[in-house]
DSSP file (Angstrom, degrees, kcal/mol; ACC not computed):
  #  RESIDUE AA STRUCTURE BP1 BP2  ACC     N-H-->O    O-->H-N    N-H-->O    O-->H-N    TCO  KAPPA ALPHA  PHI   PSI    X-CA   Y-CA   Z-CA
    1    1 A M     >        0   0    0      0, 0.0     4,-2.0     0, 0.0     5,-0.1   0.000 360.0 360.0 360.0 -36.7  185.4   36.0   22.4
    2    2 A Q  H  >  +     0   0    0      1,-0.2     4,-2.8     2,-0.2     5,-0.2   0.893 360.0  56.0 -63.2 -36.1  183.4   38.4   20.3
    3    3 A R  H  > S+     0   0    0      1,-0.2     4,-2.3     2,-0.2    -1,-0.2   0.898 107.9  47.5 -58.7 -43.9  181.0   35.6   19.6
    4    4 A L  H  > S+     0   0    0      2,-0.2     4,-2.3     1,-0.2    -1,-0.2   0.892 109.2  51.9 -67.1 -41.4  180.6   35.0   23.3
    5    5 A I  H  X S+     0   0    0     -4,-2.0     4,-2.6     2,-0.2    -2,-0.2   0.904 110.7  50.2 -63.6 -43.5  180.0   38.7   24.0
    6    6 A R  H  X S+     0   0    0     -4,-2.8     4,-2.7     2,-0.2    -2,-0.2   0.944 110.5  49.1 -58.0 -48.0  177.3   38.8   21.2
    7    7 A M  H  X S+     0   0    0     -4,-2.3     4,-3.0     1,-0.2     5,-0.2   0.918 112.0  48.1 -57.2 -46.9  175.5   35.7   22.7
    8    8 A I  H  X S+     0   0    0     -4,-2.3     4,-2.5     2,-0.2    -1,-0.2   0.918 113.1  48.4 -63.8 -44.2  175.6   37.3   26.1
    9    9 A T  H  X S+     0   0    0     -4,-2.6     4,-2.3     1,-0.2    -2,-0.2   0.934 112.6  48.3 -61.4 -47.1  174.2   40.7   24.7
   10   10 A L  H  X S+     0   0    0     -4,-2.7     4,-2.4     2,-0.2    -2,-0.2   0.937 110.8  51.0 -59.1 -47.2  171.5   38.9   22.8
   11   11 A A  H  X S+     0   0    0     -4,-3.0     4,-2.3     1,-0.2    -1,-0.2   0.910 111.0  48.7 -59.9 -40.8  170.5   36.8   25.9
   12   12 A A  H  X S+     0   0    0     -4,-2.5     4,-2.1     1,-0.2    -1,-0.2   0.907 108.3  52.5 -71.0 -34.6  170.2   39.9   28.0
   13   13 A A  H  X S+     0   0    0     -4,-2.3     4,-2.4     2,-0.2    -1,-0.2   0.901 110.1  49.6 -59.0 -42.4  168.1   41.7   25.5
   14   14 A V  H  X S+     0   0    0     -4,-2.4     4,-1.8     1,-0.2    -2,-0.2   0.903 111.1  49.0 -63.6 -42.7  165.7   38.7   25.4
   15   15 A V  H  < S+     0   0    0     -4,-2.3    -1,-0.2     1,-0.2    -2,-0.2   0.875 113.2  47.2 -69.7 -35.0  165.5   38.6   29.2
   16   16 A I  H  X S+     0   0    0     -4,-2.1     4,-1.3    -5,-0.2    -2,-0.2   0.911 111.9  50.6 -67.0 -42.5  164.8   42.4   29.3
   17   17 A A  H  X S+     0   0    0     -4,-2.4     4,-2.2    -5,-0.2    -2,-0.2   0.795 101.0  61.2 -71.0 -30.8  162.2   42.3   26.6
   18   18 A I  H  X S+     0   0    0     -4,-1.8     4,-2.3     2,-0.2    -1,-0.2   0.922 106.4  42.3 -63.7 -47.6  160.0   39.5   28.0
   19   19 A P  H  > S+     0   0    0      0, 0.0     4,-2.7     0, 0.0     5,-0.2   0.906 114.4  54.4 -65.9 -37.3  159.0   41.1   31.3
   20   20 A T  H  X S+     0   0    0     -4,-1.3     4,-2.8     1,-0.2    -2,-0.2   0.945 111.3  44.7 -61.7 -47.9  158.5   44.5   29.4
   21   21 A H  H  X S+     0   0    0     -4,-2.2     4,-1.9     1,-0.2    -1,-0.2   0.938 112.5  50.1 -58.2 -49.2  156.1   42.7   27.0
   22   22 A A  H  X S+     0   0    0     -4,-2.3     4,-1.7     1,-0.2    -1,-0.2   0.904 112.0  48.4 -57.4 -44.8  154.3   40.9   29.7
   23   23 A W  H  X S+     0   0    0     -4,-2.7     4,-1.1     1,-0.2    -1,-0.2   0.929 108.9  53.2 -64.3 -46.4  153.8   44.1   31.7
   24   24 A A  H  < S+     0   0    0     -4,-2.8     3,-0.4     1,-0.2    -1,-0.2   0.866 108.1  52.8 -60.4 -35.4  152.5   46.1   28.5
   25   25 A Q  H >< S+     0   0    0     -4,-1.9     3,-0.8     1,-0.2    35,-0.3   0.910 109.6  47.2 -70.6 -35.2  149.9   43.4   28.0
   26   26 A G  H 3< S+     0   0    0     -4,-1.7    -1,-0.2     1,-0.2    -2,-0.2   0.642 101.2  67.7 -74.6 -15.2  148.6   43.6   31.5
   27   27 A A  T 3<  +     0   0    0     -4,-1.1    -1,-0.2    -3,-0.4    -2,-0.1  -0.050  61.9 154.1 -96.8  26.6  148.4   47.3   31.4
   28   28 A D    X   -     0   0    0     -3,-0.8     3,-0.8    30,-0.2    30,-0.1  -0.427  42.8-139.7 -59.5 130.6  145.6   47.7   28.9
   29   29 A P  T 3  S+     0   0    0      0, 0.0    -1,-0.2     0, 0.0   101,-0.1   0.650  97.0  62.3 -66.5 -19.2  143.9   51.0   29.7
   30   30 A L  T 3  S+     0   0    0     78,-0.3    26,-0.3    99,-0.1    -2,-0.1   0.766  75.7 109.3 -79.2 -25.5  140.5   49.6   29.1
   31   31 A N    <   +     0   0    0     -3,-0.8     2,-0.3    24,-0.1    26,-0.2  -0.207  63.7  39.9 -49.5 133.9  140.7   47.0   31.9
   32   32 A G  E    S-A   56   0A   0     24,-2.1    24,-2.5   127,-0.1     2,-0.4  -0.721  92.3 -45.0 123.2-166.8  138.4   47.9   34.8
   33   33 A T  E     -A   55   0A   0     -2,-0.3   126,-2.7    22,-0.2     2,-0.4  -0.848  45.0-169.2-107.8 133.6  135.0   49.2   35.7
   34   34 A W  E     -AB  54 158A   0     20,-3.3    20,-2.8    -2,-0.4     2,-0.4  -0.976   6.8-155.6-128.1 138.0  133.5   52.3   34.1
   35   35 A H  E     -AB  53 157A   0    122,-3.0   122,-2.6    -2,-0.4    18,-0.2  -0.925  29.8-107.5-116.3 141.8  130.4   54.3   35.1
   36   36 A L  E     - B   0 156A   0     16,-2.5     2,-0.9    -2,-0.4   120,-0.3  -0.372  19.5-150.7 -67.6 131.9  128.4   56.4   32.7
   37   37 A N    >>  -     0   0    0    118,-3.6     3,-1.7     1,-0.2     4,-1.1  -0.773  16.2-175.5 -98.2  81.3  128.9   60.3   33.2
   38   38 A A  T 34 S+     0   0    0     -2,-0.9     3,-0.5     1,-0.3    -1,-0.2   0.814  77.2  61.4 -54.6 -33.7  125.4   61.3   31.9
   39   39 A G  T 34 S+     0   0    0      1,-0.3    -1,-0.3    -3,-0.1    -2,-0.0   0.800 110.5  37.2 -62.2 -32.0  126.3   65.0   32.3
   40   40 A K  T <4 S+     0   0    0     -3,-1.7    -1,-0.3   115,-0.2    -2,-0.2   0.561 100.3  96.4 -97.4  -8.9  129.1   64.7   29.8
   41   41 A S     <  -     0   0    0     -4,-1.1     2,-0.5    -3,-0.5   113,-0.2  -0.403  64.1-143.8 -81.8 157.7  127.3   62.3   27.5
   42   42 A Q  E     -C  153   0A   0    111,-3.0   111,-2.3    -2,-0.1     2,-0.9  -0.981  13.2-173.6-127.4 116.9  125.4   63.5   24.3
   43   43 A F  E     +C  152   0A   0     -2,-0.5   109,-0.2   109,-0.2     3,-0.1  -0.759  17.4 161.9-112.7  84.7  122.2   61.7   23.3
   44   44 A T  S    S+     0   0    0    107,-1.0     2,-0.4    -2,-0.9    -1,-0.2   0.726  72.2  24.1 -79.4 -22.0  121.6   63.5   20.0
   45   45 A A  S    S+     0   0    0    106,-0.3   106,-0.7    -3,-0.2    -1,-0.3  -0.975 115.4  19.9-144.1 130.7  119.2   60.7   18.9
   46   46 A G  S    S-     0   0    0     -2,-0.4     2,-0.1    -3,-0.1    -1,-0.1   0.013  97.3 -61.2  91.7 156.2  117.3   58.4   21.0
   47   47 A P        -     0   0    0      0, 0.0    25,-0.2     0, 0.0    26,-0.1  -0.410  60.0 -96.9 -73.8 149.9  116.4   58.9   24.8
   48   48 A A        -     0   0    0     -5,-0.1     2,-0.2    -2,-0.1     3,-0.0  -0.303  35.5-114.7 -64.0 140.2  119.1   59.2   27.4
   49   49 A L        -     0   0    0      1,-0.1    22,-0.2    23,-0.1    23,-0.1  -0.476  11.8-142.4 -70.6 148.3  120.2   56.3   29.5
   50   50 A K  S    S-     0   0    0     20,-2.0     2,-0.3     1,-0.3    21,-0.2   0.933  75.3 -30.4 -78.3 -47.6  119.4   56.4   33.2
   51   51 A S  E     - D   0  70A   0     19,-1.3    19,-1.8   -14,-0.1    -1,-0.3  -0.979  57.4-173.2-160.7 166.3  122.7   54.7   34.2
   52   52 A Q  E     - D   0  69A   0     -2,-0.3   -16,-2.5    17,-0.2     2,-0.4  -0.882   5.9-165.2-168.2 131.2  125.2   52.2   32.9
   53   53 A T  E     -AD  35  68A   0     15,-3.4    15,-2.4    -2,-0.3     2,-0.4  -0.980   9.9-165.6-119.5 132.8  128.3   50.4   34.3
   54   54 A R  E     -AD  34  67A   0    -20,-2.8   -20,-3.3    -2,-0.4     2,-0.5  -0.968   4.3-166.7-119.2 132.7  130.7   48.6   32.0
   55   55 A T  E     -AD  33  66A   0     11,-2.5    11,-2.1    -2,-0.4     2,-0.3  -0.986   9.6-168.5-118.3 126.0  133.4   46.2   33.2
   56   56 A Y  E     -AD  32  65A   0    -24,-2.5   -24,-2.1    -2,-0.5     2,-0.4  -0.866  10.6-171.0-114.7 143.8  136.1   45.2   30.7
   57   57 A Q  E     - D   0  64A   0      7,-1.8     7,-2.2    -2,-0.3     2,-0.5  -0.957  12.3-171.7-132.6 111.3  138.6   42.4   31.1
   58   58 A V  E     + D   0  63A   0     -2,-0.4     2,-0.4     5,-0.2     5,-0.2  -0.913  10.0 172.8-107.1 129.3  141.4   42.4   28.4
   59   59 A S  E >   - D   0  62A   0      3,-2.9     3,-1.7    -2,-0.5     2,-0.4  -0.898  63.2 -52.5-136.0 110.3  143.8   39.7   28.0
   60   60 A G  T 3  S-     0   0    0     -2,-0.4   -32,-0.0   -35,-0.3    24,-0.0  -0.485 124.2 -18.3  65.2-118.1  146.1   39.7   25.1
   61   61 A E  T 3  S+     0   0    0     -2,-0.4    24,-2.1    -3,-0.1     2,-0.4   0.075 120.4  94.8-110.4  26.2  143.9   40.1   22.1
   62   62 A S  E <   -DE  59  84A   0     -3,-1.7    -3,-2.9    22,-0.2     2,-0.4  -0.946  51.7-169.7-118.8 134.7  140.7   39.0   23.9
   63   63 A V  E     -DE  58  83A   0     20,-4.0    20,-3.2    -2,-0.4     2,-0.4  -0.985   4.2-165.2-129.7 137.6  138.2   41.5   25.5
   64   64 A K  E     -DE  57  82A   0     -7,-2.2    -7,-1.8    -2,-0.4     2,-0.4  -0.978   9.0-168.9-117.6 131.6  135.2   40.6   27.8
   65   65 A Q  E     -DE  56  81A   0     16,-2.8    16,-1.8    -2,-0.4     2,-0.5  -0.973  10.6-175.4-121.6 134.3  132.6   43.2   28.5
   66   66 A V  E     -DE  55  80A   0    -11,-2.1   -11,-2.5    -2,-0.4     2,-0.4  -0.996  12.0-172.0-120.6 121.6  129.9   43.0   31.1
   67   67 A L  E     +DE  54  79A   0     12,-3.2    12,-2.2    -2,-0.5     2,-0.4  -0.955   8.3 175.8-120.9 140.1  127.3   45.9   31.0
   68   68 A D  E     +DE  53  78A   0    -15,-2.4   -15,-3.4    -2,-0.4     2,-0.3  -0.994  23.0 121.3-136.6 138.3  124.7   46.6   33.5
   69   69 A G  E     -DE  52  77A   0      8,-2.4     8,-3.4    -2,-0.4     2,-0.5  -0.995  55.2 -93.7-176.4 177.9  122.4   49.6   33.5
   70   70 A I  E     -DE  51  76A   0    -19,-1.8   -20,-2.0    -2,-0.3   -19,-1.3  -0.974  38.7-137.7-119.9 125.1  118.9   51.1   33.3
   71   71 A D    >   -     0   0    0      4,-3.0     3,-1.7    -2,-0.5   -21,-0.1   0.029  36.3 -88.9 -70.2-178.7  117.5   52.1   30.0
   72   72 A S  T 3  S+     0   0    0      1,-0.3   -24,-0.1   -25,-0.2    -1,-0.1   0.717 129.6  53.8 -68.6 -19.1  115.6   55.3   29.1
   73   73 A Q  T 3  S-     0   0    0      2,-0.1    -1,-0.3   -26,-0.1   -24,-0.1   0.413 121.3-106.5 -91.8  -1.3  112.3   53.5   30.1
   74   74 A G  S <  S+     0   0    0     -3,-1.7    -2,-0.1     1,-0.3   -25,-0.0   0.572  75.6 137.5  80.9  12.2  113.7   52.5   33.6
   75   75 A K        -     0   0    0      1,-0.1    -4,-3.0    -5,-0.0    -1,-0.3  -0.707  58.1-109.6 -92.1 138.6  114.2   48.9   32.6
   76   76 A P  E     -E   70   0A   0      0, 0.0     2,-0.4     0, 0.0    -6,-0.2  -0.365  30.2-158.8 -65.2 146.8  117.3   47.0   33.6
   77   77 A V  E     +E   69   0A   0     -8,-3.4    -8,-2.4    -2,-0.1     2,-0.3  -0.987  13.1 178.5-132.2 136.9  119.8   46.0   30.9
   78   78 A H  E     +E   68   0A   0     -2,-0.4     2,-0.4    16,-0.3   -10,-0.2  -0.932  11.1 169.7-139.2 112.7  122.5   43.2   31.1
   79   79 A I  E     +E   67   0A   0    -12,-2.2   -12,-3.2    -2,-0.3     2,-0.3  -0.928   4.5 177.5-124.1 145.8  124.7   42.7   28.1
   80   80 A E  E     +EF  66  93A   0     13,-2.0    13,-2.9    -2,-0.4     2,-0.3  -0.997   5.4 162.4-148.1 149.1  127.7   40.5   27.8
   81   81 A F  E     -EF  65  92A   0    -16,-1.8   -16,-2.8    -2,-0.3     2,-0.4  -0.970  21.5-156.4-155.2 156.5  130.2   39.5   25.1
   82   82 A T  E     +E   64   0A   0      9,-0.6     2,-0.3    -2,-0.3   -18,-0.2  -0.987  31.8 158.5-129.6 127.0  133.7   38.0   24.8
   83   83 A A  E     -E   63   0A   0    -20,-3.2   -20,-4.0    -2,-0.4     2,-0.3  -0.924  35.3-123.6-144.7 163.1  135.5   38.8   21.5
   84   84 A R  E >   -E   62   0A   0     -2,-0.3     2,-1.7   -22,-0.2    19,-0.6  -0.808  32.2-113.4-104.8 153.6  138.9   38.9   20.0
   85   85 A Y  T 3  S+     0   0    0    -24,-2.1    20,-0.5    -2,-0.3    19,-0.1  -0.317  88.7 105.0 -81.1  51.6  140.3   42.0   18.3
   86   86 A D  E 3  S-G  104   0A   0     -2,-1.7    -1,-0.2     2,-0.2    18,-0.2   0.402  90.8-114.6-117.6   1.4  140.3   40.2   15.0
   87   87 A G  E <  S+     0   0A   0     16,-2.1     2,-0.2    -3,-0.5    17,-0.1   0.424  75.4 127.0  83.2  -0.1  137.3   41.8   13.3
   88   88 A K  E     -     0   0A   0     15,-0.2    15,-0.6    -4,-0.2    -1,-0.3  -0.492  66.5 -93.3 -86.3 158.9  135.4   38.4   13.3
   89   89 A D  E     -G  102   0A   0     -2,-0.2    13,-0.2    13,-0.2    -1,-0.1  -0.547  40.2-178.9 -75.7 134.6  131.8   38.0   14.7
   90   90 A Y  E     -G  101   0A   0     11,-2.0    11,-2.8    -2,-0.3    -7,-0.1  -0.969  32.2-103.4-128.4 144.8  131.3   36.9   18.3
   91   91 A P  E     -G  100   0A   0      0, 0.0    -9,-0.6     0, 0.0     2,-0.4  -0.292  30.5-163.3 -67.8 151.9  127.9   36.4   20.0
   92   92 A T  E     -F   81   0A   0      7,-1.5     2,-0.4   -11,-0.1   -11,-0.2  -0.965   7.6-149.0-129.1 150.3  126.6   39.0   22.4
   93   93 A T  E     +F   80   0A   0    -13,-2.9   -13,-2.0    -2,-0.4     6,-0.1  -0.961  69.9  19.5-126.7 141.2  123.8   38.2   24.9
   94   94 A G  S    S+     0   0    0     -2,-0.4   -16,-0.3     1,-0.2    -1,-0.1   0.361  83.1 123.9  90.2  -5.3  121.1   40.6   26.3
   95   95 A N        -     0   0    0      3,-0.3     3,-0.5   -15,-0.2    -1,-0.2  -0.815  43.8-165.7 -91.9 118.5  121.3   43.2   23.6
   96   96 A P  S    S+     0   0    0      0, 0.0    -1,-0.1     0, 0.0     3,-0.1   0.691  88.5  53.1 -71.6 -15.2  118.1   43.8   21.9
   97   97 A D  S    S+     0   0    0      1,-0.1     2,-0.3    47,-0.1    46,-0.1   0.698 117.2  19.4 -88.5 -21.7  119.8   45.7   19.1
   98   98 A A        -     0   0    0     -3,-0.5    -3,-0.3     1,-0.1    19,-0.3  -0.961  41.7-162.9-151.8 155.6  122.4   43.0   18.1
   99   99 A D  S    S+     0   0    0     17,-3.0    -7,-1.5    -2,-0.3     2,-0.3   0.387  83.0  31.1-119.4  -3.3  123.2   39.3   18.3
  100  100 A A  E     -GH  91 116A   0     16,-1.7    16,-2.3    -9,-0.3     2,-0.3  -0.980  59.9-157.0-149.9 159.7  126.9   39.6   17.4
  101  101 A I  E     -GH  90 115A   0    -11,-2.8   -11,-2.0    -2,-0.3     2,-0.4  -0.998   1.3-163.4-136.9 144.4  129.8   42.0   17.7
  102  102 A A  E     -GH  89 114A   0     12,-2.1    12,-2.5    -2,-0.3     2,-0.4  -0.987  14.8-171.0-123.8 136.5  133.0   42.3   15.7
  103  103 A V  E     - H   0 113A   0    -19,-0.6   -16,-2.1   -15,-0.6     2,-0.4  -0.985   9.9-176.4-133.1 133.8  135.9   44.4   17.3
  104  104 A K  E     -GH  86 112A   0      8,-2.7     8,-2.6    -2,-0.4     2,-0.4  -0.998  25.7-128.4-128.2 132.3  139.2   45.5   15.7
  105  105 A R  E     - H   0 111A   0    -20,-0.5     6,-0.3    -2,-0.4     3,-0.1  -0.648  19.4-175.3 -74.2 131.0  141.9   47.4   17.8
  106  106 A L        -     0   0    0      4,-1.8     2,-0.3    -2,-0.4     5,-0.2   0.723  67.5 -30.5-101.0 -27.8  143.0   50.6   16.2
  107  107 A D  S    S-     0   0    0      3,-1.7    -1,-0.4     1,-0.0     3,-0.0  -0.924  81.0 -71.6-166.7-172.1  145.8   51.4   18.8
  108  108 A K  S    S+     0   0    0     -2,-0.3   -78,-0.3     1,-0.2     3,-0.0   0.830 132.9  36.6 -61.7 -29.7  146.5   50.8   22.5
  109  109 A Y  S    S+     0   0    0    -80,-0.1    20,-2.5   -81,-0.1     2,-0.3   0.646 115.5  50.8 -98.3 -18.2  143.8   53.3   23.4
  110  110 A S  E     + I   0 128A   0     18,-0.2    -4,-1.8     2,-0.0    -3,-1.7  -0.846  46.8 174.3-130.5 164.7  141.1   52.7   20.7
  111  111 A A  E     -HI 105 127A   0     16,-1.8    16,-3.3    -6,-0.3     2,-0.4  -0.964  20.3-138.7-155.4 157.4  139.0   50.2   19.0
  112  112 A R  E     -HI 104 126A   0     -8,-2.6    -8,-2.7    -2,-0.3     2,-0.4  -0.987  23.0-173.2-119.3 132.5  136.2   50.1   16.4
  113  113 A S  E     -HI 103 125A   0     12,-2.4    12,-2.8    -2,-0.4     2,-0.4  -0.946  14.9-155.0-125.7 152.8  133.3   47.7   16.8
  114  114 A E  E     -HI 102 124A   0    -12,-2.5   -12,-2.1    -2,-0.4     2,-0.4  -0.997  10.5-152.1-124.5 123.5  130.3   46.7   14.7
  115  115 A L  E     -HI 101 123A   0      8,-2.6     7,-3.0    -2,-0.4     8,-1.6  -0.831  20.3-161.8 -92.4 136.6  127.1   45.3   16.3
  116  116 A K  E     -HI 100 121A   0    -16,-2.3   -17,-3.0    -2,-0.4   -16,-1.7  -0.925  18.6-163.9-123.6 142.7  125.3   43.0   14.0
  117  117 A K  E >  S- I   0 120A   0      3,-2.7     3,-1.3    -2,-0.4   -19,-0.1  -0.974  85.5 -14.5-126.0 116.2  121.8   41.7   13.9
  118  118 A D  T 3  S-     0   0    0     -2,-0.5    -1,-0.1     1,-0.2     3,-0.1   0.823 129.7 -53.9  60.1  35.5  121.3   38.6   11.6
  119  119 A G  T 3  S+     0   0    0      1,-0.2     2,-0.5   -19,-0.0    -1,-0.2   0.379 115.5 112.6  85.2  -1.0  124.7   39.2   10.0
  120  120 A K  E <  S-I  117   0A   0     -3,-1.3    -3,-2.7     1,-0.0     2,-0.2  -0.878  73.2-116.8-106.9 133.5  123.9   42.9    9.0
  121  121 A V  E     +I  116   0A   0     -2,-0.5    -5,-0.3    -5,-0.2     3,-0.1  -0.480  39.7 166.2 -63.1 130.0  125.7   45.8   10.6
  122  122 A V  E     +     0   0A   0     -7,-3.0    21,-3.1     1,-0.4     2,-0.3   0.555  63.5  23.0-122.2 -21.3  123.2   47.9   12.7
  123  123 A Q  E     -IJ 115 142A   0     -8,-1.6    -8,-2.6    19,-0.2     2,-0.4  -0.995  57.5-160.2-147.7 146.0  125.6   50.0   14.8
  124  124 A T  E     -IJ 114 141A   0     17,-2.9    17,-2.3    -2,-0.3     2,-0.4  -0.983  14.2-168.8-123.3 133.3  129.2   51.2   14.6
  125  125 A T  E     -IJ 113 140A   0    -12,-2.8   -12,-2.4    -2,-0.4     2,-0.5  -0.979  14.4-156.5-128.4 133.5  131.1   52.3   17.7
  126  126 A L  E     -IJ 112 139A   0     13,-2.4    13,-2.4    -2,-0.4     2,-0.4  -0.947  19.4-164.3-100.3 123.2  134.4   54.1   18.1
  127  127 A R  E     +IJ 111 138A   0    -16,-3.3   -16,-1.8    -2,-0.5     2,-0.4  -0.935  11.4 174.0-114.3 135.3  135.8   53.5   21.6
  128  128 A H  E     -IJ 110 137A   0      9,-2.5     9,-2.6    -2,-0.4     2,-0.4  -0.980  19.0-157.2-145.1 134.9  138.6   55.5   23.0
  129  129 A V  E     - J   0 136A   0    -20,-2.5     7,-0.2    -2,-0.4   -99,-0.1  -0.852  34.8-112.2-102.7 138.1  140.3   55.6   26.4
  130  130 A S    >   -     0   0    0      5,-2.9     3,-1.8    -2,-0.4     5,-0.1  -0.266  26.1-108.8 -70.8 161.0  142.1   58.9   27.3
  131  131 A K  T 3  S+     0   0    0      1,-0.3    -1,-0.1     2,-0.1    -2,-0.0   0.795 122.1  52.5 -61.0 -31.8  145.8   58.9   27.6
  132  132 A D  T 3  S-     0   0    0      1,-0.0    -1,-0.3     3,-0.0    -2,-0.1   0.483 109.7-126.6 -85.1  -0.8  145.6   59.4   31.5
  133  133 A G  S <  S+     0   0    0     -3,-1.8    -2,-0.1     2,-0.2     3,-0.1   0.655  83.0 105.9  67.4  20.4  143.2   56.2   31.5
  134  134 A K        +     0   0    0      1,-0.1    24,-1.9    23,-0.1     2,-0.4   0.597  69.2  53.1-100.0 -12.2  140.5   58.1   33.4
  135  135 A T  E     - K   0 157A   0     22,-0.2    -5,-2.9    -5,-0.1     2,-0.5  -0.985  56.5-165.5-131.9 129.1  137.9   58.7   30.6
  136  136 A L  E     -JK 129 156A   0     20,-2.1    20,-3.1    -2,-0.4     2,-0.5  -0.988  10.8-167.7-114.9 124.3  136.2   56.3   28.3
  137  137 A T  E     -JK 128 155A   0     -9,-2.6    -9,-2.5    -2,-0.5     2,-0.4  -0.973   3.6-171.8-118.5 121.0  134.4   57.8   25.2
  138  138 A L  E     -JK 127 154A   0     16,-2.7    16,-3.0    -2,-0.5     2,-0.6  -0.977   2.7-168.6-112.6 122.0  132.1   55.7   23.0
  139  139 A K  E     -JK 126 153A   0    -13,-2.4   -13,-2.4    -2,-0.4     2,-0.4  -0.947  16.0-178.1-111.4 114.6  130.7   57.3   19.7
  140  140 A T  E     +JK 125 152A   0     12,-2.7    12,-2.2    -2,-0.6     2,-0.4  -0.946  11.2 175.1-123.5 135.3  128.0   55.2   18.3
  141  141 A K  E     +JK 124 151A   0    -17,-2.3   -17,-2.9    -2,-0.4     2,-0.3  -0.977  36.4  68.0-132.8 147.8  126.0   55.6   15.2
  142  142 A G  E    S-JK 123 150A   0      8,-2.3     8,-3.8    -2,-0.4     2,-0.4  -0.995  76.4 -57.1 147.6-148.3  123.3   53.3   13.6
  143  143 A T  E     - K   0 149A   0    -21,-3.1     6,-0.2    -2,-0.3     2,-0.1  -0.960  38.9-132.7-134.0 153.4  119.8   52.1   14.4
  144  144 A D    >   -     0   0    0      4,-2.4     3,-2.1    -2,-0.4   -47,-0.1  -0.223  46.1 -78.9 -91.1-177.7  118.2   50.3   17.3
  145  145 A A  T 3  S+     0   0    0      1,-0.3   -48,-0.0     2,-0.1    -1,-0.0   0.774 131.5  52.4 -55.2 -29.8  115.9   47.3   17.4
  146  146 A K  T 3  S-     0   0    0      2,-0.1    -1,-0.3     3,-0.0     3,-0.1   0.438 119.7-107.9 -86.9  -1.0  112.9   49.5   16.5
  147  147 A G  S <  S+     0   0    0     -3,-2.1     2,-0.3     1,-0.3    -2,-0.1   0.588  72.3 143.3  83.1  16.3  114.7   51.0   13.5
  148  148 A E        -     0   0    0      1,-0.1    -4,-2.4  -103,-0.0    -1,-0.3  -0.680  55.3-105.2 -90.4 143.7  115.2   54.4   15.2
  149  149 A K  E     - K   0 143A   0     -2,-0.3     2,-0.4    -6,-0.2    -6,-0.3  -0.310  30.3-159.9 -70.5 142.7  118.5   56.3   14.5
  150  150 A I  E     + K   0 142A   0     -8,-3.8    -8,-2.3    -6,-0.0  -104,-0.1  -0.987  23.3 158.5-123.7 135.6  121.2   56.4   17.1
  151  151 A D  E     + K   0 141A   0   -106,-0.7  -107,-1.0    -2,-0.4     2,-0.3  -0.579  27.9 151.6-152.3  80.4  123.9   59.0   17.1
  152  152 A N  E     -CK  43 140A   0    -12,-2.2   -12,-2.7  -109,-0.2     2,-0.5  -0.806  39.8-152.5-124.0 157.2  125.3   59.2   20.6
  153  153 A V  E     -CK  42 139A   0   -111,-2.3  -111,-3.0    -2,-0.3     2,-0.5  -0.985  20.2-166.4-124.1 112.7  128.5   60.0   22.5
  154  154 A L  E     - K   0 138A   0    -16,-3.0   -16,-2.7    -2,-0.5     2,-0.5  -0.881   2.8-159.9-104.3 133.1  128.7   58.2   25.9
  155  155 A V  E     - K   0 137A   0     -2,-0.5  -118,-3.6  -118,-0.3     2,-0.4  -0.960   8.8-170.8-115.3 127.5  131.3   59.3   28.4
  156  156 A F  E     -BK  36 136A   0    -20,-3.1   -20,-2.1    -2,-0.5     2,-0.4  -0.904  13.2-146.2-119.5 142.8  132.4   57.1   31.1
  157  157 A D  E     -BK  35 135A   0   -122,-2.6  -122,-3.0    -2,-0.4     2,-0.2  -0.903  27.5-115.2-107.7 139.9  134.6   57.7   34.2
  158  158 A K  E      B   34   0A   0    -24,-1.9  -124,-0.2    -2,-0.4  -126,-0.1  -0.523 360.0 360.0 -75.0 139.5  136.9   55.0   35.6
  159  159 A Q              0   0    0   -126,-2.7  -125,-0.1    -2,-0.2    -1,-0.1   0.311 360.0 360.0-104.5 360.0  136.2   53.6   38.9
């Protein structure tokens, strides 16, 4: 009888845990569309961006980013990548500064990425979504394709 009770308890625990785990995966706070808040952003090195919209799709340990914007000279920018949170290099397209990205998740709200050009790290970004899920902050340091220093904090509002 005790064995039956233990088996039923274990089965109930598994049934309860599966939907909770599935819900937690789908509730990644990065998912969605984010618009640059230039007034809250800090461009301490390099010219300010005119506009930028980022769309993220997170599924398990995979993240896809599509970035559209207008750079400091008024030129359109379109950058895309799909990567896993495993720290390995994945190709990025449309980025004049880099040809690959490596991403590692730090916790549910944060990640660290390295942009690379020809295998060499050129920029490092710490990404953090606020606990309320309304603000995305990107702190980036490194150099751009011209060799100029970058030390910026970009703040985005969720749409």
